[in-house]
Structure formats: C-alpha cells, structure tokens
N, C-alpha and C positions, 0 to 999 in steps of 0.2 A: 528609194533613198537617193538623195542628192548630197554630194560632198564637195566642198570647195575650201580654198585657203585664202585667208587675208594675210596681211603682214604679220599679225600677232597671234593668229589662231586658225585652227581647222574648224569648220562648221558642218555638221551632218543634219540634214532635214529628212525625217522619216514620216511618211504618210501613215497615220494610224487612226482612221476615222472610226467613230463609235466606241472608242476605248474610254473607260472611266479613268480620269486622271489619277485617282488613288490606287488603281491597279497597275500603274506603270512603275517599273523599277529599273534603275540604271546603276550597275555595279562595275567597279574596276578592280581587277585582281592582277597585279603585276602589269603586264602589257596586253591584257585581255579585257575588253569592255563588253559587258552583256546587257542587252536591252530586253526586258521581259514585260509583257502586258497580257491582260485577259479581257476578252470580249464576252459578255454574258450570253448564254444561250437564249435565243428567242423563244417565245411561247410555242409549245408543241401542240396546242389545241386548235391550231389553224391549219388550213390546207394551202400549202405553199404552191404558188404558180411559178415563181422564179426565186431562187435563193443564191445570190451571188457573193454575199459576204460570209466568210467563215466565222464560226464561233469557237471559243476555246482559247488556248494559250498561244501567244506569239513570242518566239525567242529568236534573237539574232545576236551573234557574237562577232566582234571585230578585234583585230590585232592593232594596237596603237603603238606608235614609236616610243622609244625611251626619251624622246625630246619633248614630251608633253608634261605640263605642270598639272599633275593629277589632282592636287589639292584645290585647284582653281576651276575644275570642270563644272559647267552649269548645264541644266536641262530645263526647257520650258515647253509646255504643251498648250498650244493655242489653235483653235479652229481645226482640230483633227491632225495637226502636224506637230511632231516632237522635234524640237531644235536643240541639239547638243553642241555646246561650244567647248572646244578642247584647246586651251591656250598653250602656245609654244613656250617652253621653259626659257628663261632669260638667257642661259648659257648656250642655247641652241639657235638663237636668232642670228641671222646674218649680220656681219659687222663689216664696216669699211675700215681698211687699213690706210693710215695716212702715209703718203709718199713724201719723203724729205730728200733734200739734196746735200751732198757734201758730208754725209754721216758715215760713209763706208770707210772702215779702217784700211790703212795702207798695208801692203804685204809685209813691210818691215814690222809694223805693230802686231800683226797676227802671229808672227813667228816666235 
C-alpha cells in the first residue's frame, strides 16, 4: 500500500491483482475503514509448479482521523490497484489567518 496526502485529501493505493471488482468491499465504521476482497481459488485439477499468489479473503483495517469527510470517500479499482480517496473535512483544512495592523486594543480599553 502507498499512502500520500494532497491539499484536499489522503489517497491510499493498494495493490490487489487478480481480484474481481465485485468482491471488493470498503466499509467505514466510525474511525475504522475496512477493505475486504476475495480472490477465487484456482483450479485444483492441475499440478502446481509455483504458486505465489494466495487465494481466499484479504482484509485490511485502517484507523482514519476524525478530520475525514466520510460521506465523500471514493474507491476506484483499475489495473489491479484499488485507489481510495479520503477527502479532508472542510473544518480540518489548514487556514491562513490574516495579519492586520493597528487593531490591538489599548490597555485602557481592555480594562
């Protein structure tokens, strides 16, 4: 898995070759995201010489921050890579604070 952040979102890229797209599930429960998929078992009526890809169920769980806009999460499976985009919630995005001059109250006004 690769994970990176842009200005507006986190992006996870998970290699999942040989998975049927319909077998892939992405669920979010609170701050836990679960990715689950199943790779079909290959034919058993052959004599394997090398068997490097596992069959069966794949499950991975991640803790995501509370600063994620859960309703806007997207997932795309292309060329054996599952790309999950987790947008940062608007209230969690960094903000610039404007600096002004002459706006500080005097000590007499503050008392």
